[in-house]
RORO-125996 format. One record per atom (N, C-alpha, C, CB): residue number from 1; residue in three letters; y, z, x. Coordinates in nm, 2 decimals, always signed. Glycine has a CB too. Example, Ala and Ser with C-alpha at 12.3 -4.5 7.8 and 13.67 -1.06 7.14 Angstrom:
RORO-125996
{marti 1 "Ala" {-0.57 +0.78 +1.32}} {marti 1 "Ala" {-0.45 +0.78 +1.23}} {marti 1 "Ala" {-0.33 +0.78 +1.32}} {marti 1 "Ala" {-0.45 +0.90 +1.13}} {marti 2 "Ser" {-0.22 +0.71 +1.28}} {marti 2 "Ser" {-0.11 +0.71 +1.37}} {marti 2 "Ser" {+0.00 +0.79 +1.29}} {marti 2 "Ser" {-0.06 +0.57 +1.41}} 
This chain:
RORO-125996
{marti 1 "Met" {+6.19 -0.67 -0.04}} {marti 1 "Met" {+6.19 -0.72 -0.17}} {marti 1 "Met" {+6.23 -0.87 -0.16}} {marti 1 "Met" {+6.29 -0.65 -0.26}} {marti 2 "Thr" {+6.17 -0.94 -0.26}} {marti 2 "Thr" {+6.20 -1.08 -0.26}} {marti 2 "Thr" {+6.33 -1.10 -0.35}} {marti 2 "Thr" {+6.08 -1.16 -0.32}} {marti 3 "Ala" {+6.39 -1.21 -0.32}} {marti 3 "Ala" {+6.52 -1.24 -0.40}} {marti 3 "Ala" {+6.48 -1.27 -0.55}} {marti 3 "Ala" {+6.59 -1.37 -0.34}} {marti 4 "Leu" {+6.56 -1.21 -0.63}} {marti 4 "Leu" {+6.53 -1.22 -0.77}} {marti 4 "Leu" {+6.63 -1.32 -0.83}} {marti 4 "Leu" {+6.54 -1.09 -0.85}} {marti 5 "Arg" {+6.59 -1.39 -0.93}} {marti 5 "Arg" {+6.68 -1.48 -1.00}} {marti 5 "Arg" {+6.75 -1.40 -1.11}} {marti 5 "Arg" {+6.60 -1.61 -1.06}} {marti 6 "Pro" {+6.88 -1.40 -1.11}} {marti 6 "Pro" {+6.95 -1.32 -1.21}} {marti 6 "Pro" {+6.95 -1.38 -1.34}} {marti 6 "Pro" {+7.09 -1.29 -1.16}} {marti 7 "Pro" {+6.96 -1.31 -1.45}} {marti 7 "Pro" {+6.98 -1.36 -1.58}} {marti 7 "Pro" {+7.11 -1.45 -1.58}} {marti 7 "Pro" {+6.99 -1.25 -1.69}} {marti 8 "His" {+7.12 -1.54 -1.68}} {marti 8 "His" {+7.23 -1.63 -1.69}} {marti 8 "His" {+7.36 -1.56 -1.69}} {marti 8 "His" {+7.22 -1.71 -1.82}} {marti 9 "Gly" {+7.38 -1.45 -1.76}} {marti 9 "Gly" {+7.51 -1.38 -1.77}} {marti 9 "Gly" {+7.55 -1.32 -1.63}} {marti 9 "Gly" {+7.50 -1.27 -1.87}} {marti 10 "Val" {+7.45 -1.28 -1.56}} {marti 10 "Val" {+7.48 -1.22 -1.43}} {marti 10 "Val" {+7.51 -1.34 -1.33}} {marti 10 "Val" {+7.36 -1.14 -1.37}} {marti 11 "Asn" {+7.44 -1.45 -1.34}} {marti 11 "Asn" {+7.47 -1.57 -1.26}} {marti 11 "Asn" {+7.62 -1.61 -1.28}} {marti 11 "Asn" {+7.38 -1.68 -1.30}} {marti 12 "Gln" {+7.66 -1.61 -1.41}} {marti 12 "Gln" {+7.80 -1.65 -1.44}} {marti 12 "Gln" {+7.90 -1.55 -1.37}} {marti 12 "Gln" {+7.83 -1.65 -1.59}} {marti 13 "Leu" {+7.87 -1.42 -1.38}} {marti 13 "Leu" {+7.95 -1.32 -1.31}} {marti 13 "Leu" {+7.96 -1.34 -1.16}} {marti 13 "Leu" {+7.91 -1.18 -1.34}} {marti 14 "Ile" {+7.84 -1.37 -1.10}} {marti 14 "Ile" {+7.83 -1.39 -0.96}} {marti 14 "Ile" {+7.92 -1.51 -0.91}} {marti 14 "Ile" {+7.69 -1.41 -0.91}} {marti 15 "Glu" {+7.91 -1.62 -0.99}} {marti 15 "Glu" {+7.99 -1.74 -0.96}} {marti 15 "Glu" {+8.14 -1.71 -0.97}} {marti 15 "Glu" {+7.96 -1.85 -1.06}} {marti 16 "Ile" {+8.18 -1.62 -1.06}} {marti 16 "Ile" {+8.32 -1.59 -1.07}} {marti 16 "Ile" {+8.37 -1.48 -0.97}} {marti 16 "Ile" {+8.35 -1.54 -1.21}} {marti 17 "Val" {+8.30 -1.37 -0.96}} {marti 17 "Val" {+8.35 -1.26 -0.88}} {marti 17 "Val" {+8.27 -1.23 -0.76}} {marti 17 "Val" {+8.35 -1.14 -0.97}} {marti 18 "Gly" {+8.16 -1.29 -0.74}} {marti 18 "Gly" {+8.08 -1.26 -0.62}} {marti 18 "Gly" {+7.97 -1.15 -0.65}} {marti 18 "Gly" {+8.16 -1.21 -0.50}} {marti 19 "Asp" {+7.88 -1.14 -0.55}} {marti 19 "Asp" {+7.76 -1.05 -0.57}} {marti 19 "Asp" {+7.80 -0.91 -0.59}} {marti 19 "Asp" {+7.67 -1.06 -0.45}} {marti 20 "Asp" {+7.87 -0.85 -0.50}} {marti 20 "Asp" {+7.90 -0.71 -0.50}} {marti 20 "Asp" {+7.98 -0.67 -0.63}} {marti 20 "Asp" {+7.99 -0.67 -0.38}} {marti 21 "Ala" {+8.07 -0.75 -0.67}} {marti 21 "Ala" {+8.15 -0.72 -0.79}} {marti 21 "Ala" {+8.06 -0.73 -0.92}} {marti 21 "Ala" {+8.28 -0.81 -0.80}} {marti 22 "Ala" {+7.98 -0.84 -0.92}} {marti 22 "Ala" {+7.89 -0.86 -1.03}} {marti 22 "Ala" {+7.80 -0.74 -1.05}} {marti 22 "Ala" {+7.81 -0.99 -1.02}} {marti 23 "Ile" {+7.74 -0.69 -0.94}} {marti 23 "Ile" {+7.65 -0.58 -0.95}} {marti 23 "Ile" {+7.73 -0.45 -1.00}} {marti 23 "Ile" {+7.58 -0.55 -0.81}} {marti 24 "Ala" {+7.85 -0.44 -0.95}} {marti 24 "Ala" {+7.93 -0.32 -1.00}} {marti 24 "Ala" {+7.95 -0.33 -1.15}} {marti 24 "Ala" {+8.07 -0.32 -0.92}} {marti 25 "Leu" {+7.98 -0.45 -1.20}} {marti 25 "Leu" {+8.00 -0.47 -1.34}} {marti 25 "Leu" {+7.87 -0.44 -1.42}} {marti 25 "Leu" {+8.04 -0.61 -1.37}} {marti 26 "Val" {+7.75 -0.48 -1.37}} {marti 26 "Val" {+7.63 -0.46 -1.43}} {marti 26 "Val" {+7.60 -0.31 -1.43}} {marti 26 "Val" {+7.51 -0.53 -1.36}} {marti 27 "Arg" {+7.62 -0.24 -1.32}} {marti 27 "Arg" {+7.60 -0.10 -1.31}} {marti 27 "Arg" {+7.69 -0.02 -1.41}} {marti 27 "Arg" {+7.62 -0.05 -1.17}} {marti 28 "Ala" {+7.81 -0.06 -1.42}} {marti 28 "Ala" {+7.90 +0.01 -1.51}} {marti 28 "Ala" {+7.89 -0.02 -1.65}} {marti 28 "Ala" {+8.04 -0.01 -1.46}} {marti 29 "His" {+7.86 -0.15 -1.68}} {marti 29 "His" {+7.87 -0.19 -1.82}} {marti 29 "His" {+7.74 -0.27 -1.87}} {marti 29 "His" {+7.99 -0.28 -1.84}} {marti 30 "Gly" {+7.64 -0.26 -1.79}} {marti 30 "Gly" {+7.51 -0.34 -1.83}} {marti 30 "Gly" {+7.46 -0.29 -1.96}} {marti 30 "Gly" {+7.41 -0.31 -1.72}} {marti 31 "Gly" {+7.42 -0.39 -2.04}} {marti 31 "Gly" {+7.37 -0.37 -2.17}} {marti 31 "Gly" {+7.47 -0.36 -2.28}} {marti 31 "Gly" {+7.29 -0.24 -2.17}} {marti 32 "Gly" {+7.60 -0.39 -2.24}} {marti 32 "Gly" {+7.71 -0.38 -2.34}} {marti 32 "Gly" {+7.80 -0.49 -2.33}} {marti 32 "Gly" {+7.78 -0.25 -2.32}} {marti 33 "Arg" {+7.91 -0.48 -2.39}} {marti 33 "Arg" {+8.02 -0.58 -2.39}} {marti 33 "Arg" {+8.14 -0.52 -2.31}} {marti 33 "Arg" {+8.06 -0.62 -2.53}} {marti 34 "Leu" {+8.21 -0.61 -2.25}} {marti 34 "Leu" {+8.33 -0.57 -2.18}} {marti 34 "Leu" {+8.45 -0.66 -2.22}} {marti 34 "Leu" {+8.31 -0.58 -2.02}} {marti 35 "Tyr" {+8.56 -0.60 -2.26}} {marti 35 "Tyr" {+8.68 -0.69 -2.28}} {marti 35 "Tyr" {+8.75 -0.71 -2.15}} {marti 35 "Tyr" {+8.77 -0.61 -2.39}} {marti 36 "Val" {+8.77 -0.84 -2.13}} {marti 36 "Val" {+8.84 -0.88 -2.00}} {marti 36 "Val" {+8.98 -0.91 -2.04}} {marti 36 "Val" {+8.77 -1.01 -1.94}} {marti 37 "Pro" {+9.08 -0.83 -1.98}} {marti 37 "Pro" {+9.22 -0.85 -2.02}} {marti 37 "Pro" {+9.27 -0.98 -1.95}} {marti 37 "Pro" {+9.30 -0.73 -1.97}} {marti 38 "Ala" {+9.38 -1.03 -2.00}} {marti 38 "Ala" {+9.45 -1.15 -1.95}} {marti 38 "Ala" {+9.49 -1.13 -1.81}} {marti 38 "Ala" {+9.56 -1.19 -2.04}} {marti 39 "Ser" {+9.53 -1.01 -1.77}} {marti 39 "Ser" {+9.57 -0.98 -1.63}} {marti 39 "Ser" {+9.50 -0.85 -1.59}} {marti 39 "Ser" {+9.72 -0.97 -1.62}} {marti 40 "Pro" {+9.47 -0.83 -1.46}} {marti 40 "Pro" {+9.39 -0.72 -1.42}} {marti 40 "Pro" {+9.46 -0.59 -1.45}} {marti 40 "Pro" {+9.37 -0.73 -1.27}} {marti 41 "Arg" {+9.37 -0.49 -1.49}} {marti 41 "Arg" {+9.42 -0.36 -1.52}} {marti 41 "Arg" {+9.36 -0.27 -1.41}} {marti 41 "Arg" {+9.37 -0.31 -1.67}} {marti 42 "Pro" {+9.42 -0.15 -1.39}} {marti 42 "Pro" {+9.38 -0.06 -1.28}} {marti 42 "Pro" {+9.23 -0.02 -1.29}} {marti 42 "Pro" {+9.46 +0.06 -1.29}} {marti 43 "Lys" {+9.18 +0.00 -1.40}} {marti 43 "Lys" {+9.04 +0.04 -1.42}} {marti 43 "Lys" {+8.95 -0.07 -1.36}} {marti 43 "Lys" {+9.00 +0.08 -1.56}} {marti 44 "Leu" {+8.98 -0.19 -1.40}} {marti 44 "Leu" {+8.90 -0.31 -1.36}} {marti 44 "Leu" {+8.91 -0.33 -1.21}} {marti 44 "Leu" {+8.94 -0.43 -1.43}} {marti 45 "Val" {+9.03 -0.32 -1.16}} {marti 45 "Val" {+9.06 -0.33 -1.01}} {marti 45 "Val" {+8.99 -0.22 -0.93}} {marti 45 "Val" {+9.21 -0.32 -0.98}} {marti 46 "Asp" {+8.99 -0.10 -0.98}} {marti 46 "Asp" {+8.91 +0.01 -0.92}} {marti 46 "Asp" {+8.76 -0.02 -0.91}} {marti 46 "Asp" {+8.94 +0.14 -0.99}} {marti 47 "Leu" {+8.71 -0.08 -1.01}} {marti 47 "Leu" {+8.57 -0.11 -1.02}} {marti 47 "Leu" {+8.52 -0.23 -0.93}} {marti 47 "Leu" {+8.53 -0.14 -1.16}} {marti 48 "Ile" {+8.60 -0.34 -0.93}} {marti 48 "Ile" {+8.55 -0.46 -0.86}} {marti 48 "Ile" {+8.64 -0.51 -0.76}} {marti 48 "Ile" {+8.52 -0.57 -0.96}} {marti 49 "Gly" {+8.76 -0.45 -0.74}} {marti 49 "Gly" {+8.85 -0.50 -0.64}} {marti 49 "Gly" {+8.96 -0.59 -0.70}} {marti 49 "Gly" {+8.78 -0.56 -0.53}} {marti 50 "Ala" {+9.07 -0.60 -0.64}} {marti 50 "Ala" {+9.18 -0.68 -0.69}} {marti 50 "Ala" {+9.15 -0.83 -0.69}} {marti 50 "Ala" {+9.31 -0.65 -0.60}} {marti 51 "Ala" {+9.10 -0.88 -0.59}} {marti 51 "Ala" {+9.07 -1.03 -0.59}} {marti 51 "Ala" {+8.97 -1.07 -0.69}} {marti 51 "Ala" {+9.02 -1.07 -0.45}} {marti 52 "Ala" {+8.86 -0.99 -0.70}} {marti 52 "Ala" {+8.76 -1.02 -0.80}} {marti 52 "Ala" {+8.81 -1.00 -0.94}} {marti 52 "Ala" {+8.63 -0.93 -0.78}} {marti 53 "Ala" {+8.89 -0.90 -0.97}} {marti 53 "Ala" {+8.95 -0.87 -1.10}} {marti 53 "Ala" {+9.04 -0.99 -1.14}} {marti 53 "Ala" {+9.03 -0.74 -1.10}} {marti 54 "Glu" {+9.12 -1.04 -1.04}} {marti 54 "Glu" {+9.21 -1.15 -1.07}} {marti 54 "Glu" {+9.13 -1.28 -1.11}} {marti 54 "Glu" {+9.30 -1.18 -0.94}} {marti 55 "Arg" {+9.02 -1.30 -1.03}} {marti 55 "Arg" {+8.94 -1.42 -1.07}} {marti 55 "Arg" {+8.87 -1.41 -1.20}} {marti 55 "Arg" {+8.83 -1.44 -0.96}} {marti 56 "Leu" {+8.82 -1.28 -1.24}} {marti 56 "Leu" {+8.76 -1.26 -1.37}} {marti 56 "Leu" {+8.86 -1.28 -1.48}} {marti 56 "Leu" {+8.70 -1.12 -1.37}} {marti 57 "Cys" {+8.98 -1.23 -1.46}} {marti 57 "Cys" {+9.08 -1.24 -1.57}} {marti 57 "Cys" {+9.13 -1.38 -1.58}} {marti 57 "Cys" {+9.20 -1.15 -1.53}} {marti 58 "Arg" {+9.14 -1.46 -1.47}} {marti 58 "Arg" {+9.17 -1.60 -1.48}} {marti 58 "Arg" {+9.06 -1.68 -1.55}} {marti 58 "Arg" {+9.20 -1.66 -1.34}} {marti 59 "Ala" {+8.94 -1.65 -1.53}} {marti 59 "Ala" {+8.83 -1.72 -1.58}} {marti 59 "Ala" {+8.79 -1.68 -1.73}} {marti 59 "Ala" {+8.70 -1.71 -1.50}} {marti 60 "Arg" {+8.80 -1.55 -1.76}} {marti 60 "Arg" {+8.75 -1.50 -1.89}} {marti 60 "Arg" {+8.85 -1.41 -1.96}} {marti 60 "Arg" {+8.62 -1.43 -1.87}} {marti 61 "Gly" {+8.98 -1.41 -1.92}} {marti 61 "Gly" {+9.08 -1.32 -1.98}} {marti 61 "Gly" {+9.09 -1.34 -2.13}} {marti 61 "Gly" {+9.21 -1.35 -1.91}} {marti 62 "Gly" {+9.10 -1.23 -2.20}} {marti 62 "Gly" {+9.11 -1.23 -2.34}} {marti 62 "Gly" {+8.98 -1.24 -2.42}} {marti 62 "Gly" {+9.20 -1.34 -2.38}} {marti 63 "Glu" {+8.87 -1.23 -2.35}} {marti 63 "Glu" {+8.74 -1.25 -2.41}} {marti 63 "Glu" {+8.66 -1.12 -2.39}} {marti 63 "Glu" {+8.66 -1.36 -2.34}} {marti 64 "Asp" {+8.57 -1.10 -2.49}} {marti 64 "Asp" {+8.46 -1.00 -2.48}} {marti 64 "Asp" {+8.35 -1.07 -2.41}} {marti 64 "Asp" {+8.43 -0.94 -2.62}} {marti 65 "Ile" {+8.29 -1.01 -2.30}} {marti 65 "Ile" {+8.18 -1.07 -2.24}} {marti 65 "Ile" {+8.06 -0.98 -2.25}} {marti 65 "Ile" {+8.21 -1.11 -2.09}} {marti 66 "Glu" {+7.94 -1.03 -2.26}} {marti 66 "Glu" {+7.82 -0.96 -2.26}} {marti 66 "Glu" {+7.78 -0.93 -2.11}} {marti 66 "Glu" {+7.70 -1.03 -2.33}} {marti 67 "Ile" {+7.75 -0.81 -2.08}} {marti 67 "Ile" {+7.70 -0.78 -1.94}} {marti 67 "Ile" {+7.55 -0.74 -1.96}} {marti 67 "Ile" {+7.79 -0.66 -1.88}} {marti 68 "Pro" {+7.47 -0.82 -1.90}} {marti 68 "Pro" {+7.32 -0.80 -1.91}} {marti 68 "Pro" {+7.28 -0.67 -1.84}} {marti 68 "Pro" {+7.24 -0.91 -1.85}} {marti 69 "Leu" {+7.18 -0.61 -1.89}} {marti 69 "Leu" {+7.12 -0.49 -1.83}} {marti 69 "Leu" {+7.01 -0.54 -1.74}} {marti 69 "Leu" {+7.06 -0.39 -1.94}} {marti 70 "Trp" {+7.04 -0.55 -1.61}} {marti 70 "Trp" {+6.95 -0.61 -1.51}} {marti 70 "Trp" {+6.91 -0.50 -1.41}} {marti 70 "Trp" {+7.02 -0.73 -1.44}} {marti 71 "Arg" {+6.82 -0.41 -1.46}} {marti 71 "Arg" {+6.78 -0.30 -1.37}} {marti 71 "Arg" {+6.71 -0.34 -1.25}} {marti 71 "Arg" {+6.69 -0.20 -1.45}} {marti 72 "Arg" {+6.63 -0.44 -1.25}} {marti 72 "Arg" {+6.55 -0.48 -1.13}} {marti 72 "Arg" {+6.65 -0.54 -1.03}} {marti 72 "Arg" {+6.44 -0.58 -1.17}} {marti 73 "Gly" {+6.74 -0.61 -1.07}} {marti 73 "Gly" {+6.84 -0.66 -0.98}} {marti 73 "Gly" {+6.93 -0.56 -0.91}} {marti 73 "Gly" {+6.93 -0.76 -1.04}} {marti 74 "Val" {+6.97 -0.46 -0.99}} {marti 74 "Val" {+7.05 -0.35 -0.94}} {marti 74 "Val" {+6.96 -0.27 -0.84}} {marti 74 "Val" {+7.10 -0.26 -1.06}} {marti 75 "Tyr" {+6.84 -0.24 -0.88}} {marti 75 "Tyr" {+6.75 -0.17 -0.79}} {marti 75 "Tyr" {+6.73 -0.24 -0.66}} {marti 75 "Tyr" {+6.61 -0.15 -0.86}} {marti 76 "Gly" {+6.71 -0.37 -0.66}} {marti 76 "Gly" {+6.70 -0.45 -0.54}} {marti 76 "Gly" {+6.83 -0.45 -0.45}} {marti 76 "Gly" {+6.67 -0.60 -0.57}} {marti 77 "Tyr" {+6.94 -0.46 -0.52}} {marti 77 "Tyr" {+7.07 -0.45 -0.45}} {marti 77 "Tyr" {+7.08 -0.31 -0.38}} {marti 77 "Tyr" {+7.19 -0.47 -0.55}} {marti 78 "Leu" {+7.05 -0.21 -0.45}} {marti 78 "Leu" {+7.06 -0.07 -0.40}} {marti 78 "Leu" {+6.97 -0.05 -0.28}} {marti 78 "Leu" {+7.03 +0.03 -0.50}} {marti 79 "Arg" {+6.85 -0.11 -0.28}} {marti 79 "Arg" {+6.76 -0.10 -0.17}} {marti 79 "Arg" {+6.79 -0.19 -0.05}} {marti 79 "Arg" {+6.61 -0.13 -0.22}} {marti 80 "Asp" {+6.82 -0.31 -0.08}} {marti 80 "Asp" {+6.84 -0.41 +0.02}} {marti 80 "Asp" {+6.98 -0.41 +0.09}} {marti 80 "Asp" {+6.81 -0.55 -0.03}} {marti 81 "Arg" {+7.08 -0.40 +0.00}} {marti 81 "Arg" {+7.22 -0.41 +0.05}} {marti 81 "Arg" {+7.27 -0.27 +0.09}} {marti 81 "Arg" {+7.30 -0.48 -0.05}} {marti 82 "Leu" {+7.24 -0.17 +0.01}} {marti 82 "Leu" {+7.30 -0.04 +0.04}} {marti 82 "Leu" {+7.21 +0.05 +0.12}} {marti 82 "Leu" {+7.34 +0.03 -0.09}} {marti 83 "Gly" {+7.08 +0.01 +0.13}} {marti 83 "Gly" {+6.98 +0.09 +0.21}} {marti 83 "Gly" {+6.94 +0.22 +0.15}} {marti 83 "Gly" {+7.04 +0.12 +0.34}} {marti 84 "Leu" {+6.95 +0.23 +0.01}} {marti 84 "Leu" {+6.90 +0.36 -0.05}} {marti 84 "Leu" {+6.75 +0.37 -0.05}} {marti 84 "Leu" {+6.95 +0.36 -0.20}} {marti 85 "Ser" {+6.71 +0.49 -0.05}} {marti 85 "Ser" {+6.56 +0.51 -0.05}} {marti 85 "Ser" {+6.51 +0.47 -0.19}} {marti 85 "Ser" {+6.53 +0.67 -0.03}} {marti 86 "Gln" {+6.38 +0.45 -0.20}} {marti 86 "Gln" {+6.31 +0.41 -0.32}} {marti 86 "Gln" {+6.35 +0.50 -0.43}} {marti 86 "Gln" {+6.16 +0.40 -0.30}} {marti 87 "Ala" {+6.34 +0.63 -0.41}} {marti 87 "Ala" {+6.36 +0.73 -0.51}} {marti 87 "Ala" {+6.51 +0.73 -0.56}} {marti 87 "Ala" {+6.33 +0.87 -0.46}} {marti 88 "Ala" {+6.60 +0.72 -0.46}} {marti 88 "Ala" {+6.75 +0.72 -0.49}} {marti 88 "Ala" {+6.78 +0.60 -0.57}} {marti 88 "Ala" {+6.83 +0.74 -0.37}} {marti 89 "Ala" {+6.73 +0.48 -0.52}} {marti 89 "Ala" {+6.76 +0.36 -0.59}} {marti 89 "Ala" {+6.70 +0.35 -0.73}} {marti 89 "Ala" {+6.71 +0.24 -0.51}} {marti 90 "Ala" {+6.59 +0.41 -0.75}} {marti 90 "Ala" {+6.52 +0.41 -0.88}} {marti 90 "Ala" {+6.61 +0.50 -0.98}} {marti 90 "Ala" {+6.38 +0.47 -0.87}} {marti 91 "Arg" {+6.65 +0.62 -0.93}} {marti 91 "Arg" {+6.73 +0.70 -1.02}} {marti 91 "Arg" {+6.86 +0.64 -1.05}} {marti 91 "Arg" {+6.76 +0.84 -0.95}} {marti 92 "Thr" {+6.93 +0.58 -0.96}} {marti 92 "Thr" {+7.06 +0.51 -0.98}} {marti 92 "Thr" {+7.04 +0.39 -1.07}} {marti 92 "Thr" {+7.12 +0.47 -0.85}} {marti 93 "Ala" {+6.93 +0.32 -1.06}} {marti 93 "Ala" {+6.91 +0.20 -1.14}} {marti 93 "Ala" {+6.86 +0.23 -1.28}} {marti 93 "Ala" {+6.82 +0.10 -1.08}} {marti 94 "Gly" {+6.82 +0.36 -1.30}} {marti 94 "Gly" {+6.77 +0.40 -1.43}} {marti 94 "Gly" {+6.63 +0.37 -1.46}} {marti 94 "Gly" {+6.86 +0.35 -1.54}} {marti 95 "Val" {+6.54 +0.36 -1.35}} {marti 95 "Val" {+6.40 +0.33 -1.37}} {marti 95 "Val" {+6.32 +0.45 -1.31}} {marti 95 "Val" {+6.36 +0.20 -1.30}} {marti 96 "Thr" {+6.19 +0.45 -1.35}} {marti 96 "Thr" {+6.10 +0.55 -1.29}} {marti 96 "Thr" {+6.06 +0.52 -1.15}} {marti 96 "Thr" {+5.98 +0.57 -1.38}} {marti 97 "Ala" {+6.01 +0.62 -1.08}} {marti 97 "Ala" {+5.96 +0.60 -0.94}} {marti 97 "Ala" {+5.84 +0.51 -0.95}} {marti 97 "Ala" {+5.92 +0.73 -0.88}} {marti 98 "Arg" {+5.76 +0.52 -1.05}} {marti 98 "Arg" {+5.64 +0.43 -1.06}} {marti 98 "Arg" {+5.69 +0.28 -1.07}} {marti 98 "Arg" {+5.56 +0.47 -1.18}} {marti 99 "Thr" {+5.79 +0.26 -1.16}} {marti 99 "Thr" {+5.84 +0.12 -1.17}} {marti 99 "Thr" {+5.89 +0.07 -1.04}} {marti 99 "Thr" {+5.95 +0.11 -1.28}} {marti 100 "Ala" {+5.96 +0.15 -0.97}} {marti 100 "Ala" {+6.02 +0.11 -0.83}} {marti 100 "Ala" {+5.90 +0.08 -0.74}} {marti 100 "Ala" {+6.10 +0.23 -0.78}} {marti 101 "Arg" {+5.80 +0.16 -0.74}} {marti 101 "Arg" {+5.68 +0.13 -0.65}} {marti 101 "Arg" {+5.62 +0.00 -0.68}} {marti 101 "Arg" {+5.58 +0.25 -0.66}} {marti 102 "Asn" {+5.60 -0.02 -0.81}} {marti 102 "Asn" {+5.55 -0.15 -0.86}} {marti 102 "Asn" {+5.63 -0.27 -0.81}} {marti 102 "Asn" {+5.53 -0.15 -1.01}} {marti 103 "Trp" {+5.76 -0.26 -0.83}} {marti 103 "Trp" {+5.85 -0.36 -0.79}} {marti 103 "Trp" {+5.84 -0.39 -0.64}} {marti 103 "Trp" {+6.00 -0.33 -0.83}} {marti 104 "Asp" {+5.84 -0.28 -0.56}} {marti 104 "Asp" {+5.83 -0.29 -0.41}} {marti 104 "Asp" {+5.70 -0.35 -0.37}} {marti 104 "Asp" {+5.85 -0.15 -0.35}} {marti 105 "His" {+5.60 -0.33 -0.44}} {marti 105 "His" {+5.47 -0.39 -0.41}} {marti 105 "His" {+5.44 -0.52 -0.47}} {marti 105 "His" {+5.36 -0.29 -0.44}} {marti 106 "Gly" {+5.54 -0.57 -0.54}} {marti 106 "Gly" {+5.53 -0.70 -0.60}} {marti 106 "Gly" {+5.44 -0.70 -0.73}} {marti 106 "Gly" {+5.47 -0.80 -0.51}} {marti 107 "Asp" {+5.41 -0.59 -0.79}} {marti 107 "Asp" {+5.33 -0.58 -0.91}} {marti 107 "Asp" {+5.42 -0.57 -1.03}} {marti 107 "Asp" {+5.23 -0.46 -0.90}} {marti 108 "Thr" {+5.45 -0.68 -1.09}} {marti 108 "Thr" {+5.54 -0.68 -1.21}} {marti 108 "Thr" {+5.46 -0.66 -1.34}} {marti 108 "Thr" {+5.62 -0.81 -1.21}} {marti 109 "Ala" {+5.33 -0.68 -1.34}} {marti 109 "Ala" {+5.26 -0.67 -1.46}} {marti 109 "Ala" {+5.19 -0.53 -1.46}} {marti 109 "Ala" {+5.15 -0.78 -1.47}} {marti 110 "Arg" {+5.20 -0.47 -1.58}} {marti 110 "Arg" {+5.14 -0.33 -1.59}} {marti 110 "Arg" {+4.99 -0.35 -1.59}} {marti 110 "Arg" {+5.19 -0.26 -1.72}} {marti 111 "Leu" {+4.92 -0.24 -1.54}} {marti 111 "Leu" {+4.77 -0.24 -1.53}} {marti 111 "Leu" {+4.71 -0.26 -1.67}} {marti 111 "Leu" {+4.72 -0.11 -1.47}} {marti 112 "Ala" {+4.77 -0.20 -1.77}} {marti 112 "Ala" {+4.72 -0.21 -1.91}} {marti 112 "Ala" {+4.73 -0.36 -1.95}} {marti 112 "Ala" {+4.80 -0.12 -2.01}} {marti 113 "Asp" {+4.83 -0.43 -1.91}} {marti 113 "Asp" {+4.84 -0.57 -1.95}} {marti 113 "Asp" {+4.74 -0.65 -1.88}} {marti 113 "Asp" {+4.98 -0.62 -1.91}} {marti 114 "Lys" {+4.70 -0.62 -1.76}} {marti 114 "Lys" {+4.60 -0.69 -1.69}} {marti 114 "Lys" {+4.46 -0.67 -1.75}} {marti 114 "Lys" {+4.59 -0.65 -1.54}} {marti 115 "Leu" {+4.44 -0.55 -1.80}} {marti 115 "Leu" {+4.31 -0.51 -1.85}} {marti 115 "Leu" {+4.29 -0.56 -2.00}} {marti 115 "Leu" {+4.28 -0.37 -1.84}} {marti 116 "Gln" {+4.40 -0.58 -2.07}} {marti 116 "Gln" {+4.40 -0.62 -2.21}} {marti 116 "Gln" {+4.34 -0.76 -2.22}} {marti 116 "Gln" {+4.54 -0.60 -2.27}} {marti 117 "Pro" {+4.24 -0.78 -2.30}} {marti 117 "Pro" {+4.19 -0.91 -2.32}} {marti 117 "Pro" {+4.28 -0.99 -2.41}} {marti 117 "Pro" {+4.04 -0.91 -2.38}} {marti 118 "Ser" {+4.28 -1.12 -2.39}} {marti 118 "Ser" {+4.36 -1.21 -2.46}} {marti 118 "Ser" {+4.31 -1.22 -2.61}} {marti 118 "Ser" {+4.37 -1.35 -2.40}} {marti 119 "Leu" {+4.40 -1.24 -2.70}} {marti 119 "Leu" {+4.37 -1.25 -2.84}} {marti 119 "Leu" {+4.29 -1.38 -2.86}} {marti 119 "Leu" {+4.50 -1.25 -2.92}} {marti 120 "Phe" {+4.32 -1.48 -2.77}} {marti 120 "Phe" {+4.26 -1.61 -2.79}} {marti 120 "Phe" {+4.14 -1.64 -2.71}} {marti 120 "Phe" {+4.37 -1.72 -2.77}} {marti 121 "Asp" {+4.08 -1.54 -2.64}} {marti 121 "Asp" {+3.96 -1.56 -2.56}} {marti 121 "Asp" {+3.84 -1.55 -2.65}} {marti 121 "Asp" {+3.95 -1.46 -2.45}} 
């Protein structure tokens, strides 16, 4: 897989807590909001580790943060970093096997989109 450019919200998380912890946050809370306490709580520490939780609380403590739903990035992480099979990574990332095959083959546009004529032609 080729490296993907994360959405802005994920980029911010990566800068604060690192790749692995950011992906853990996206997997656990993607598509929603997360309240970041002023100091690390056990649930957050269990999810991303003590050092990352401390950095996140120092940077964004007392705030609600939006966690983007970045399925393609999670899928890539599961395949590339954790070595999961295509099927297992697709299930875990919440996408279909067809979507996973398309991503693995670099086909991001749906066939129907390719065949659909432009409105302005």
